[in-house]
Residue frames relative to the residue before (quaternion, step in Angstrom):
aa qw qx qy qz dx dy dz
M 1.0000 0.0000 0.0000 0.0000 0.00 0.00 0.00
S 0.0106 -0.8352 0.5493 -0.0252 3.59 -0.10 1.24
D 0.5757 0.5898 -0.3790 0.4208 3.59 1.23 -0.31
A 0.5190 -0.5942 0.5086 0.3450 3.53 -1.28 0.44
I 0.2628 -0.7337 0.6039 0.1672 3.54 -1.27 0.46
G 0.0955 -0.7860 0.6092 0.0447 3.55 -1.00 0.87
M 0.0738 -0.8004 0.5948 0.0060 3.55 -1.03 0.84
V 0.0475 -0.7501 0.6586 0.0355 3.53 -1.13 0.76
E 0.1282 -0.7887 0.5995 0.0472 3.56 -0.75 1.09
T 0.0578 -0.8119 0.5807 -0.0179 3.55 -0.82 1.06
K 0.4155 -0.6367 0.5666 0.3177 3.53 -1.31 0.22
G 0.8056 0.1909 -0.1874 0.5286 3.52 -0.34 1.28
L 0.5910 -0.6147 0.4194 0.3114 3.49 -1.27 0.55
V 0.6346 0.5633 -0.3414 0.4042 3.60 0.95 -0.82
P 0.6784 0.4546 -0.3229 0.4784 3.67 0.78 -0.78
M 0.6258 0.5363 -0.3472 0.4474 3.60 1.07 -0.66
V 0.6443 0.5026 -0.3205 0.4792 3.59 0.98 -0.80
Q 0.6368 0.5190 -0.3204 0.4716 3.59 1.00 -0.82
A 0.6527 0.5073 -0.3094 0.4701 3.59 0.95 -0.85
T 0.6527 0.5218 -0.3129 0.4514 3.58 0.93 -0.90
D 0.6453 0.5220 -0.3132 0.4615 3.56 0.93 -0.89
A 0.6799 0.4850 -0.2888 0.4681 3.58 0.88 -0.92
M 0.6506 0.5239 -0.3262 0.4424 3.60 0.94 -0.83
L 0.7066 0.4660 -0.2736 0.4569 3.57 0.87 -0.93
K 0.6749 0.4800 -0.2941 0.4770 3.59 1.15 -0.52
T 0.6647 0.5537 -0.2964 0.4048 3.59 1.13 -0.64
A 0.8263 0.0281 0.0543 0.5599 3.58 0.82 -0.95
K 0.5642 -0.5859 0.4584 0.3581 3.53 -1.30 0.32
V 0.2428 0.7423 -0.5748 0.2445 3.52 0.05 1.39
T 0.3815 -0.7068 0.5533 0.2209 3.54 -1.28 0.42
Y 0.4131 -0.6915 0.5400 0.2441 3.55 -0.89 0.98
Q 0.1719 -0.8128 0.5525 0.0672 3.58 -0.77 1.06
G 0.6846 -0.4546 0.2903 0.4904 3.57 1.23 -0.21
W 0.2777 -0.7334 0.5891 0.1950 3.50 -1.36 -0.18
K 0.1840 -0.7648 0.6072 0.1121 3.52 -1.29 0.41
K 0.3581 -0.6700 0.6055 0.2372 3.50 -1.16 0.74
V 0.2892 -0.8004 0.5055 0.1422 3.56 -0.48 1.21
G 0.5598 -0.5596 0.4124 0.4510 3.56 0.98 -0.88
S 0.8072 0.2291 -0.2008 0.5056 3.58 -1.23 0.48
G 0.7155 -0.4670 0.2492 0.4558 3.57 1.07 0.69
F 0.5752 0.5974 -0.3827 0.4072 3.59 1.23 -0.01
C 0.0814 -0.7763 0.6251 0.0040 3.55 -1.06 0.91
T 0.1406 -0.7795 0.6055 0.0773 3.57 -1.09 0.71
V 0.1770 -0.7640 0.6143 0.0878 3.55 -0.96 0.94
F 0.2015 -0.7930 0.5705 0.0716 3.58 -1.04 0.87
V 0.0036 0.7659 -0.6429 0.0023 3.57 -1.06 0.82
S 0.1374 -0.7773 0.6053 0.1028 3.57 -1.25 0.37
G 0.2626 0.7330 -0.5986 0.1883 3.53 -1.30 0.43
D 0.7015 -0.3933 0.3045 0.5105 3.57 -1.18 -0.34
V 0.7043 -0.5235 0.2821 0.3878 3.55 -1.17 0.67
G 0.6787 0.4999 -0.3002 0.4465 3.59 0.84 -0.92
A 0.6658 0.4961 -0.3004 0.4695 3.57 0.96 -0.87
V 0.6571 0.5042 -0.3138 0.4642 3.58 0.94 -0.84
Q 0.6489 0.5128 -0.3246 0.4589 3.60 0.93 -0.82
A 0.6595 0.4956 -0.3057 0.4754 3.59 0.93 -0.87
A 0.6630 0.5133 -0.3017 0.4538 3.57 0.94 -0.88
V 0.6706 0.4938 -0.2989 0.4661 3.58 0.89 -0.90
D 0.6319 0.5228 -0.3346 0.4641 3.60 0.98 -0.77
A 0.6804 0.4771 -0.2838 0.4784 3.58 0.91 -0.92
G 0.6534 0.5250 -0.3098 0.4489 3.56 0.98 -0.82
A 0.6566 0.5030 -0.3078 0.4703 3.56 0.97 -0.84
A 0.6484 0.5114 -0.3189 0.4652 3.59 0.97 -0.80
A 0.6634 0.4999 -0.3027 0.4673 3.59 0.96 -0.85
A 0.6616 0.5025 -0.3080 0.4636 3.58 0.97 -0.81
R 0.6331 0.5364 -0.3328 0.4480 3.59 1.02 -0.76
A 0.6104 0.5746 -0.3460 0.4213 3.58 1.14 -0.59
V 0.7911 0.2813 -0.1472 0.5229 3.61 1.12 -0.56
G 0.8215 0.0317 0.0051 0.5694 3.61 1.19 -0.17
E 0.6738 -0.4969 0.3889 0.3844 3.52 -1.28 -0.51
V 0.2002 -0.7397 0.6317 0.1170 3.55 -1.01 0.91
R 0.2863 -0.7853 0.5312 0.1386 3.54 -0.72 1.09
S 0.8081 -0.0946 0.1307 0.5666 3.57 0.87 -0.97
V 0.1010 -0.7597 0.6406 0.0479 3.55 -1.23 0.63
L 0.0802 0.8107 -0.5734 0.0871 3.59 -0.87 0.92
V 0.0781 -0.7456 0.6593 0.0583 3.53 -1.18 0.76
I 0.1255 -0.7638 0.6302 0.0612 3.57 -0.87 1.00
P 0.3543 -0.7991 0.4444 0.1958 3.61 -0.27 1.26
R 0.8052 0.0206 0.0135 0.5925 3.62 0.85 -0.87
P 0.0986 -0.8379 0.5344 0.0514 3.58 0.25 1.20
H 0.5528 -0.5871 0.4790 0.3469 3.53 -1.19 0.60
D 0.6098 -0.5903 0.3907 0.3566 3.59 -1.07 0.71
D 0.6564 0.5320 -0.3141 0.4329 3.60 1.02 -0.71
L 0.5204 0.6494 -0.4121 0.3710 3.57 1.21 -0.34
S 0.5743 0.6065 -0.3777 0.3997 3.60 1.12 -0.55
K 0.5687 0.6149 -0.3802 0.3923 3.61 1.18 -0.39
V 0.7468 0.3844 -0.2174 0.4973 3.60 1.11 -0.59
L 0.5922 0.5685 -0.3654 0.4388 3.59 1.25 -0.11
P 0.6207 -0.5363 0.3970 0.4117 3.60 -1.18 0.41
K 0.4773 -0.6744 0.4885 0.2806 3.56 -1.12 0.69
């Protein structure tokens, strides 16, 4: 796994969908899936080169904040190969 990974965690499904839409439209990133964390929190995952992932996550977080609550935002530039075991397929 040489691509960067970006994550946006929101409270609720609607802000997560809004974030996902913005991320995929903003930069050349690949949708990796999403996970329901619990207590209404959802996390969406994207991958790509570091610059694209950072731009996508920034845009996604801004779009999600416009319609709901963003809990957390994270970009991992060079994730370890074993990290793919815990991410959505």
